[in-house]
C-alpha positions as CSV (number, residue, x, y, z in Angstrom):
1,X,43.3,-102.3,-96.2
2,X,45.4,-102.4,-99.4
3,X,48.5,-100.2,-98.9
4,X,48.1,-98.7,-102.4
5,X,44.9,-97.2,-101.4
6,X,46.4,-95.6,-98.2
7,X,49.0,-94.1,-100.4
8,X,46.3,-92.6,-102.7
9,X,44.6,-91.2,-99.7
10,X,47.8,-89.7,-98.4
11,X,48.5,-88.1,-101.8
12,X,45.1,-86.7,-101.9
13,X,45.4,-85.2,-98.6
14,X,48.7,-83.7,-99.4
15,X,47.4,-82.1,-102.6
16,X,44.3,-80.7,-100.7
17,X,46.6,-79.2,-98.2
18,X,47.9,-76.7,-100.5
19,X,44.2,-75.4,-101.4
20,X,43.2,-73.5,-98.1
21,X,44.5,-69.9,-97.5
22,X,44.4,-70.3,-93.4
23,X,47.7,-71.6,-92.5
24,X,46.2,-73.4,-89.5
25,X,44.0,-75.5,-91.8
26,X,46.8,-76.2,-94.1
27,X,48.9,-77.5,-91.3
28,X,46.1,-79.9,-90.0
29,X,45.5,-81.2,-93.4
30,X,49.1,-81.6,-94.1
31,X,49.7,-83.3,-90.6
32,X,47.0,-85.9,-91.6
33,X,48.6,-86.4,-95.0
34,X,52.2,-87.0,-93.5
35,X,50.7,-89.4,-90.9
36,X,48.9,-91.3,-93.6
37,X,52.2,-91.5,-95.4
38,X,53.9,-93.0,-92.5
39,X,51.2,-95.7,-92.3
40,X,51.5,-96.2,-95.9
41,X,55.4,-96.7,-95.6
42,X,54.9,-99.1,-92.8
43,X,52.4,-101.3,-94.4
44,X,54.2,-101.1,-97.8
45,X,57.2,-102.8,-96.6
46,X,58.9,-100.4,-94.3
47,X,59.8,-97.7,-96.8
48,X,62.0,-95.8,-94.5
49,X,62.7,-92.7,-96.6
50,X,58.9,-92.2,-96.7
51,X,58.4,-93.0,-93.0
52,X,61.4,-90.9,-91.9
53,X,60.7,-87.8,-93.9
54,X,56.9,-87.7,-93.1
55,X,57.4,-88.3,-89.5
56,X,59.8,-85.4,-89.3
57,X,57.4,-83.1,-91.2
58,X,54.6,-84.4,-88.8
59,X,56.7,-83.2,-85.8
60,X,57.2,-79.8,-87.4
61,X,53.5,-79.4,-88.0
62,X,52.7,-80.6,-84.3
63,X,55.2,-78.1,-83.1
64,X,53.6,-75.3,-85.2
65,X,50.1,-76.4,-84.2
66,X,50.6,-76.8,-80.5
67,X,54.0,-75.5,-79.2
68,X,54.9,-72.4,-81.1
69,X,53.8,-69.1,-79.8
70,X,51.3,-67.4,-81.5
């Protein structure tokens, strides 16, 4: 798959993540967007700023989705 297409998918997911009002759904969509950006950064020549920042945000979303007390 073309890395540019992965970037467009990630960008679309990121924008969509701002639409829902339910915070849990926002976190899930944002998590998928961030993980897609990590893949994009990897396949587009190890773009470390994109990989590192989105990996950190992914960890934060995972924490809030699974580990944080409700």
